[in-house]
KENUKOL-158082 format. One line per 10 residues: number of its first residue (from 1); their letters; for each residue x, z, y of N, C-alpha, C. Coordinates in steps of 0.02 Angstrom, whole numbers. Atoms other than C-alpha are relative to their C-alpha. Layout:
N
NUM	A	X,Z,Y,X,Z,Y,X,Z,Y  ...
END
This chain:
333
1	MSVMNTYSGR	25,-68,-3,535,7068,-11243,-14,19,72  18,-24,-67,445,7139,-11091,24,72,8  -25,-67,-11,528,7291,-11016,-25,27,67  16,-31,-64,488,7415,-10879,61,38,24  -55,-37,-31,611,7493,-10758,-27,67,25  23,-66,-21,595,7679,-10726,40,25,61  -32,-29,-59,641,7786,-10576,72,22,-14  -67,-24,18,793,7855,-10668,48,-57,-17  -43,57,13,859,7679,-10699,-2,-24,-72  4,20,71,811,7663,-10882,-45,-60,-9
11	KFDPMKIAPE	40,58,16,737,7507,-10960,-21,4,-73  23,1,70,630,7497,-11116,-67,-35,-3  65,31,13,478,7413,-11192,-52,55,-7  50,-54,3,328,7527,-11155,-44,-4,-62  40,8,61,241,7455,-11309,38,25,-61  -40,-26,56,383,7523,-11416,38,62,23  -32,-58,-30,421,7684,-11323,20,50,-54  -26,-50,46,526,7813,-11415,13,64,39  -12,-64,-35,555,7998,-11375,62,-2,45  -61,3,-40,730,7958,-11311,-9,-40,65
21	DVYLEDIAHA	15,37,-62,652,7844,-11178,-34,44,52  40,-44,-44,554,7989,-11103,46,48,37  -39,-46,-42,632,8083,-10957,-46,34,50  44,-40,-43,554,8221,-10856,0,-24,72  -2,22,-70,615,8152,-10689,-42,-63,11  43,59,-6,525,7987,-10724,-73,21,3  69,-24,1,365,8080,-10764,-19,32,67  15,-36,-62,374,8193,-10611,-4,-48,60  -1,47,-57,417,8051,-10491,-62,-44,1  56,47,3,284,7930,-10549,-67,35,11
31	LSLVCRGGGQ	65,-34,-7,142,8056,-10564,-11,27,70  8,-23,-69,177,8119,-10388,-26,-55,45  21,57,-40,134,7945,-10325,-65,-32,-24  62,27,28,-21,7911,-10432,-58,44,23  57,-38,-24,-185,7964,-10350,-55,4,-52  55,-9,47,-325,8034,-10456,-63,-36,25  65,27,-18,-500,7961,-10459,3,-71,27  -5,69,-25,-441,7783,-10426,11,-3,76  -11,-1,-72,-398,7837,-10249,-62,10,41  64,-6,-36,-582,7860,-10205,-15,73,17
41	IRWFYSVGQH	8,-69,-22,-559,8034,-10132,21,4,73  -8,-4,-72,-547,8098,-9955,71,15,22  -71,-11,-15,-365,8149,-9964,40,-11,-64  -42,17,57,-219,8108,-10076,9,61,-46  -9,-53,50,-221,8214,-10234,29,-33,-62  -36,36,51,-92,8158,-10359,-13,28,-70  3,-22,70,-95,8166,-10548,52,54,-12  -52,-50,7,66,8265,-10531,-24,69,23  26,-64,-24,-18,8401,-10426,-53,27,-47  52,-20,48,-165,8404,-10546,33,31,-62
51	SINCAHEALA	-34,-25,60,-44,8429,-10692,31,69,12  -29,-66,-17,46,8572,-10604,-55,53,4  56,-47,-5,-121,8654,-10565,-24,21,-69  22,-15,69,-169,8642,-10749,48,49,-33  -49,-46,29,-7,8728,-10800,-7,70,29  11,-65,-32,-34,8867,-10673,-63,34,-28  62,-28,26,-211,8889,-10737,10,27,-71  -14,-23,68,-148,8904,-10916,36,68,0  -36,-63,-5,-27,9042,-10866,-44,56,27  45,-50,-28,-161,9130,-10764,-48,26,-53
61	RGWSDRMALA	45,-21,54,-269,9136,-10921,37,38,-54  -38,-37,49,-128,9218,-11016,22,-42,-60  -22,43,54,-88,9067,-11124,76,0,-5  -72,1,12,86,9044,-11197,35,-53,43  -39,51,-36,225,8946,-11112,-7,-68,-33  9,63,38,203,8815,-11247,-65,-34,21  64,29,-21,21,8791,-11199,2,-22,73  -7,19,-71,65,8787,-11014,37,-66,5  -37,63,1,190,8648,-11051,-45,-58,-22  47,52,23,57,8551,-11146,-48,-19,56
71	CLLHDASECY	45,14,-56,-59,8567,-10996,37,-39,55  -39,35,-51,80,8510,-10879,10,-73,-18  -16,68,22,110,8354,-10983,-61,-39,-26  58,31,33,-68,8312,-11036,-16,-70,27  11,67,-29,-76,8160,-10919,65,-38,9  -66,29,-11,108,8114,-10933,4,-74,-16  -1,71,17,72,7944,-11011,-15,-44,61  20,39,-59,1,7890,-10843,60,-16,45  -60,19,-38,178,7887,-10772,25,-69,-20  -20,66,24,201,7729,-10875,-56,-52,5
81	ISDVIRPVKV	56,48,2,27,7650,-10880,-52,16,53  43,-18,-56,-52,7728,-10724,-64,33,-23  62,-36,14,-221,7812,-10713,-59,-49,0  62,39,2,-387,7733,-10760,-58,50,2  55,-47,-7,-548,7818,-10708,-39,5,-66  30,-15,65,-640,7899,-10854,-59,-45,-18  57,42,19,-802,7795,-10844,21,-69,-26  -25,65,23,-697,7638,-10872,44,8,-61  -48,-9,54,-564,7708,-10987,-33,2,-69  32,-7,65,-687,7748,-11126,-19,-67,-31
91	HLQNYLEIES	17,67,25,-724,7561,-11141,62,-42,-14  -62,38,8,-541,7508,-11152,37,25,-63  -27,-24,62,-498,7533,-11334,75,-12,-5  -72,14,2,-328,7449,-11320,40,48,43  -33,-48,-45,-283,7560,-11173,5,68,-34  0,-65,32,-332,7715,-11270,51,4,-57  -49,2,55,-224,7663,-11418,71,2,28  -66,-1,-31,-75,7630,-11304,15,69,29  -7,-67,-29,-103,7795,-11214,18,50,-54  -14,-45,55,-106,7887,-11380,70,-9,-27
101	MIMDAIWEKF	-67,15,25,53,7801,-11438,54,29,46  -48,-26,-48,146,7848,-11278,-1,76,0  4,-73,1,82,8027,-11284,34,28,-63  -35,-22,60,147,8042,-11463,75,6,13  -71,-2,-16,321,8001,-11399,16,57,48  -10,-54,-49,303,8124,-11255,-5,68,-35  6,-63,37,242,8264,-11370,62,14,-42  -59,-9,42,388,8235,-11486,62,17,43  -57,-13,-44,513,8232,-11342,4,73,20  1,-69,-25,458,8404,-11283,-22,50,-54
111	HLDDLTDEEN	12,-44,58,431,8477,-11458,-71,28,-1  70,-20,1,243,8483,-11442,-40,-43,-49  34,44,47,204,8360,-11581,-32,37,-58  31,-39,53,152,8501,-11695,-56,45,25  57,-38,-26,10,8566,-11587,-56,0,-51  55,-6,48,-130,8630,-11698,-64,-26,32  66,21,-25,-309,8570,-11684,-30,53,46  26,-55,-41,-353,8741,-11615,33,1,69  -35,1,-64,-220,8728,-11480,-22,-59,43  23,59,-37,-272,8552,-11432,-70,10,28
121	QKWISPSEKF	69,-11,-22,-455,8602,-11422,-2,50,57  -1,-53,-51,-408,8749,-11312,9,-29,70  -12,27,-68,-342,8645,-11167,-42,-61,14  42,59,-12,-450,8491,-11193,-71,21,18  68,-22,-12,-617,8584,-11197,0,76,11  -3,-71,-14,-598,8753,-11112,-68,34,-6  62,-38,7,-726,8889,-11139,-38,1,66  43,-3,-59,-873,8897,-11020,17,60,45  -13,-61,-40,-819,9071,-10966,57,-9,48  -56,12,-45,-665,8998,-10883,-17,-47,57
131	KPVSRTYTLR	18,46,-53,-758,8874,-10776,-18,40,62  11,-41,-60,-754,8941,-10598,-68,-12,32  60,6,-41,-908,8975,-10493,23,-15,71  -24,20,-67,-886,8887,-10327,-59,-12,47  47,15,-53,-979,8870,-10164,38,-32,58  -31,35,-55,-944,8760,-10014,-19,31,67  12,-30,-65,-925,8835,-9841,39,-39,54  -35,28,-58,-879,8770,-9669,42,55,32  -43,-49,-32,-731,8859,-9591,-23,12,71  17,-19,-69,-784,8952,-9435,63,2,43
141	DIDAKNNVIV	-64,-3,-36,-603,8980,-9387,55,4,-52  -58,-4,45,-430,8968,-9464,62,18,40  -63,-22,-30,-268,9056,-9419,54,-11,-52  -50,18,51,-136,8966,-9521,62,43,4  -61,-39,-9,5,9070,-9448,-5,67,-37  9,-65,33,-67,9232,-9517,-39,-5,-66  35,11,64,-151,9154,-9671,-69,32,-1  67,-29,-6,-325,9201,-9613,-51,-57,10  56,46,-11,-486,9100,-9629,-63,42,12  62,-34,-15,-655,9149,-9561,-58,-45,-22
151	IDIANHGLNG	60,37,21,-818,9095,-9644,-61,43,12  64,-35,-6,-999,9141,-9613,-38,-9,-65  38,2,62,-1101,9185,-9767,-69,29,13  68,-25,-6,-1290,9201,-9763,-11,56,-51  7,-58,44,-1325,9374,-9833,-70,2,-29  64,-6,34,-1465,9360,-9960,9,42,-63  -7,-49,53,-1417,9508,-10065,43,-23,-57  -39,17,60,-1357,9481,-10243,-29,-60,-36  35,55,31,-1460,9325,-10274,41,-63,-10  -42,59,7,-1319,9199,-10261,73,19,-7
161	PGSRWANEAK	-71,-17,9,-1133,9193,-10308,37,16,65  -35,-11,-63,-1072,9179,-10128,-21,64,33  25,-61,-32,-1183,9314,-10057,17,62,-42  -17,-57,44,-1153,9427,-10208,73,20,10  -71,-14,-11,-965,9410,-10185,11,34,68  -9,-28,-67,-978,9446,-9998,-22,73,3  25,-69,0,-1077,9605,-10032,43,47,-42  -36,-43,46,-965,9668,-10171,76,-4,8  -73,11,-7,-792,9607,-10114,34,62,27  -41,-56,-23,-656,9737,-10089,67,-27,22
171	VGDMIGVSMK	-66,21,-23,-490,9725,-10000,46,-7,-61  -45,13,57,-366,9649,-10122,-29,-46,-52  31,47,47,-492,9544,-10220,28,-69,12  -28,67,-6,-430,9368,-10255,-54,-52,-11  44,57,8,-524,9204,-10236,43,-63,3  -33,65,-6,-474,9022,-10253,-29,-38,59  22,37,-59,-484,8914,-10097,28,-71,-3  -20,70,-4,-479,8725,-10087,-27,-29,64  22,28,-63,-485,8635,-9921,40,-62,17  -35,59,-23,-435,8477,-9832,64,20,36
181	SKKKDLAPKT	-65,-18,-27,-255,8473,-9775,7,-17,74  -6,20,-70,-287,8395,-9605,-62,20,40  55,-19,-43,-392,8454,-9460,-33,-63,28  38,57,-26,-529,8335,-9404,-49,26,52  48,-20,-52,-628,8348,-9243,-71,-10,-26  69,4,24,-809,8385,-9284,-44,-43,45  39,39,-48,-875,8302,-9128,47,-31,52  -41,33,-51,-803,8178,-9002,-12,30,69  12,-20,-69,-784,8212,-8817,-60,-38,26  62,31,-20,-952,8179,-8740,-29,36,61
191	DFIFLAADLT	33,-30,-58,-1058,8210,-8585,-59,42,-22  59,-35,26,-1212,8264,-8684,6,7,-75  -2,-11,72,-1221,8342,-8855,-65,33,-23  58,-31,31,-1368,8382,-8967,22,27,-68  -19,-32,63,-1342,8504,-9111,-63,28,-33  57,-26,37,-1470,8544,-9245,23,24,-69  -21,-27,65,-1450,8653,-9400,-48,54,-23  32,-60,27,-1528,8779,-9516,55,51,-12  -48,-54,8,-1439,8937,-9574,64,-24,-34  -59,24,35,-1320,8839,-9688,44,-43,46
201	GLPVISAIIE	-39,42,-46,-1268,8722,-9547,22,37,63  -16,-38,-61,-1254,8859,-9416,76,11,10  -72,-9,-11,-1067,8894,-9448,34,-61,30  -34,60,-25,-1016,8714,-9416,-20,-16,72  18,14,-70,-1118,8692,-9258,25,56,45  -28,-54,-39,-1058,8863,-9200,73,-15,18  -69,19,-14,-879,8801,-9216,3,-54,54  2,52,-51,-926,8648,-9113,-17,31,68  22,-32,-61,-1015,8754,-8983,57,37,34  -54,-41,-27,-866,8869,-8961,58,-42,25
211	SLPAKTNGIV	-56,43,-21,-748,8721,-8936,-17,-46,58  21,46,-52,-849,8627,-8805,26,19,69  -22,-14,-68,-780,8612,-8628,-58,16,46  52,-23,-46,-875,8680,-8478,-44,-56,27  37,55,-30,-929,8509,-8415,-52,-32,-47  46,30,48,-1028,8468,-8573,-70,31,6  70,-22,1,-1218,8477,-8565,-30,-14,-68  30,14,64,-1330,8486,-8715,-56,46,-20  55,-38,29,-1468,8557,-8824,19,21,-71  -14,-26,67,-1451,8666,-8979,-66,23,-31
221	CVEVPTEDDI	60,-20,36,-1595,8680,-9103,20,30,-68  -20,-34,62,-1578,8805,-9246,-62,28,-35  55,-26,41,-1700,8845,-9387,26,58,-42  -21,-59,37,-1684,9021,-9459,-60,33,-34  55,-31,36,-1787,9125,-9582,-34,58,36  29,-58,-34,-1813,9279,-9472,28,6,71  -23,-12,-68,-1795,9337,-9293,68,36,0  -63,-36,5,-1650,9447,-9350,60,-48,-4  -54,49,5,-1549,9287,-9378,18,-32,67  -14,28,-67,-1557,9241,-9194,54,41,33
231	HQIETKANLE	-55,-36,-32,-1396,9286,-9105,34,-44,52  -35,36,-53,-1288,9236,-8959,62,-34,-27  -61,37,18,-1152,9105,-8980,37,-15,65  -39,8,-61,-1014,9106,-8850,19,-74,11  -19,69,-16,-981,8941,-8761,14,-6,74  -13,16,-69,-912,8871,-8600,-47,-55,25  42,57,-17,-1032,8724,-8605,-68,22,27  67,-13,-26,-1201,8711,-8520,-51,-21,-52  43,15,56,-1314,8721,-8672,-66,38,3  66,-31,5,-1499,8756,-8695,-14,14,-73
241	FKWIVNQNVG	11,-20,69,-1531,8854,-8855,-74,7,-15  70,-5,22,-1695,8837,-8949,0,19,-74  3,-27,68,-1719,8945,-9103,-71,-6,-26  66,4,31,-1862,8915,-9223,0,39,-65  4,-42,60,-1915,9039,-9357,-48,-32,-50  39,28,55,-1976,8963,-9520,10,45,-60  -8,-49,54,-2005,9102,-9645,-6,-30,-69  8,32,65,-2052,8983,-9785,56,-50,-9  -61,39,3,-1877,8920,-9814,-5,-58,-48  -1,58,43,-1859,8745,-9884,-63,-41,1
251	SGTALYSLTK	61,39,-4,-2031,8683,-9836,-17,-13,72  20,15,-69,-2111,8605,-9684,51,-44,36  -43,44,-40,-2034,8499,-9547,15,33,67  -9,-37,-62,-1997,8634,-9418,57,-27,43  -58,23,-38,-1824,8576,-9367,-9,-71,25  14,70,-19,-1876,8393,-9365,-49,-3,58  50,-1,-54,-2028,8430,-9257,29,25,65  -32,-26,-60,-1925,8532,-9136,46,-52,31  -46,52,-24,-1797,8392,-9123,-38,-55,36  39,55,-30,-1929,8260,-9087,-27,16,69
261	NQQFPKRKDG	30,-20,-64,-1995,8360,-8940,50,9,56  -51,-7,-52,-1830,8361,-8846,7,-64,41  -14,56,-44,-1782,8249,-8701,73,-20,-7  -69,23,11,-1628,8143,-8735,20,-50,54  -23,46,-52,-1522,8048,-8608,4,-72,-26  -9,71,16,-1513,7858,-8604,74,-15,-7  -69,19,9,-1354,7769,-8652,35,-11,67  -29,14,-66,-1326,7720,-8470,18,64,37  -12,-63,-34,-1322,7904,-8421,67,31,-18  -65,-27,20,-1155,7934,-8508,6,5,-75
271	KRFAYVAGES	-12,-8,72,-1080,7973,-8677,-45,54,-28  44,-47,32,-1195,8062,-8798,17,3,-75  -16,-8,72,-1178,8130,-8974,-45,54,-29  42,-49,36,-1287,8221,-9101,33,18,-66  -27,-25,64,-1229,8327,-9248,-55,41,-33  55,-32,35,-1358,8381,-9377,23,22,-70  -20,-26,65,-1329,8492,-9530,-53,47,-27  51,-44,28,-1452,8573,-9648,-28,-26,-65  34,20,61,-1577,8544,-9788,-10,-76,-3  -2,72,10,-1577,8367,-9859,-59,-37,31
281	KSVKEIKSFF	59,36,-25,-1756,8314,-9819,-4,3,76  3,-9,-73,-1750,8384,-9643,53,-43,35  -54,39,-28,-1583,8300,-9609,-17,-75,-1  18,71,6,-1647,8132,-9671,-52,-20,53  51,14,-49,-1799,8142,-9557,30,-4,70  -31,0,-66,-1692,8183,-9405,46,-61,8  -42,59,-2,-1569,8046,-9448,-40,-63,14  44,57,-11,-1710,7920,-9457,-26,-1,72  24,-6,-69,-1773,7983,-9289,51,-29,49  -52,25,-45,-1607,7948,-9203,13,-74,-11
291	KDDLEWKKDE	-16,70,17,-1579,7783,-9293,-57,-48,18  56,46,-6,-1752,7706,-9291,-41,10,64  43,-14,-58,-1850,7792,-9152,39,-5,65  -39,0,-61,-1715,7822,-9023,49,-59,4  -46,57,4,-1607,7675,-9081,70,17,25  -69,-19,-15,-1445,7770,-9059,47,-38,-46  -50,34,40,-1288,7683,-9121,29,48,-53  -26,-40,56,-1203,7742,-9282,52,51,23  -52,-46,-22,-1059,7821,-9187,-25,52,49  28,-48,-47,-1177,7921,-9078,-32,60,-35
301	FYCTSHWKAG	28,-57,35,-1240,8038,-9214,32,7,-70  -26,-14,67,-1182,8120,-9375,-47,51,-33  47,-43,36,-1301,8196,-9503,27,15,-70  -27,-19,65,-1245,8294,-9656,-45,50,-34  43,-44,40,-1346,8376,-9794,42,55,-31  -36,-57,28,-1286,8551,-9840,-32,27,-63  34,-24,60,-1415,8589,-9972,-65,-39,-10  63,33,15,-1571,8524,-10056,-46,50,-34  48,-48,27,-1725,8628,-10093,-8,-9,-76  7,3,73,-1731,8669,-10279,64,-12,-37
311	KAERNALENC	-65,12,32,-1547,8630,-10312,44,62,9  -35,-65,0,-1441,8781,-10359,60,2,46  -63,-6,-38,-1273,8740,-10278,-12,1,74  9,4,-71,-1340,8695,-10110,-62,36,25  59,-36,-22,-1498,8797,-10109,21,69,25  -31,-61,-25,-1405,8926,-10007,-49,47,33  48,-42,-33,-1561,8990,-9923,-55,25,-46  52,-21,47,-1667,9013,-10078,2,75,-9  5,-72,5,-1726,9192,-10087,40,36,53  -41,-30,-53,-1631,9223,-9926,-37,59,31
321	HDKIEQELLV	41,-54,-25,-1774,9330,-9862,-65,0,-40  64,-3,36,-1940,9386,-9935,-44,-56,22  42,57,-17,-2051,9234,-9944,-73,23,12  70,-14,-13,-2226,9238,-9872,-43,-48,-41  44,45,36,-2377,9144,-9936,17,-72,19  -19,69,-8,-2374,8955,-9937,-9,-27,71  9,26,-67,-2434,8933,-9759,64,8,41  -61,2,-40,-2296,8892,-9635,-11,37,66  4,-37,-63,-2269,9016,-9494,60,-18,42  -54,24,-42,-2167,8948,-9351,-11,25,71
331	RVF	2,-19,-70,-2126,9017,-9179,62,-26,35  -56,27,-39,-2016,8939,-9047,18,50,55  -24,-45,-51,-1908,9045,-8933,36,-39,54
END
């Protein structure tokens, strides 16, 4: 007989698991060490933490303690047979049968083996109305001591969830926040820095600008929808700011064209670094410019897409300002 040893010191055959073999300390210990998503995530997020979050969510929705316990234990079988990513799991019939057998023992252990079909459906397939609306923002500043975060939100009226919330929020309103647990430098120490962004990337390059030491030289190129979006950004560094107004948001190559027309130092002149954030197509063009045209090394530039024209989640500038006719109007300041 093949047996497994558990954290609490018990031994049993997992293929013949019984309710008396199940102990909460074994479940809690093992799930705290199993990472979700096959470990292919940017920070460690355990199945245990996921299970606790599910239980909290059940209580927040006003569900019974019984339902909250079911949510807490819904992945408990993985403490014995680990986690398998969903795209693969659906093809492992034997695994699914073993998982079901173990969950039967767990449900019985915690007196949840009489869950009705309605109760099971409730936590397995939640109503659409409970699915949260989320948007991704770059932190402009964070004061962990006083539990304060600062974010910049492009104000485009009530046309998007983020902007609508910012316009209608009142003191005391609650939101959910998820962020990385560790601080990461956005840019390395360098002699010359080039920063390029549209309105969605402006918060992140602003954070970089404000953190630069006085000895740093550089160029900042920013694409905005109107002249009203042009503003001063405090910095100790020696930076040349170039704002470009593109009223037809999401079209044209304004930021890319502005970038191409700048003078960049040679590698022999010292350390250099470029950070680019904005609309997907524009970012790709600028990335290709640094990689293929200027032949900068991979560690000398970083390009990140914050949104894509026509895509709801990242189309943060859509309807940001009244659109003009199809022709592109651009002015450089």
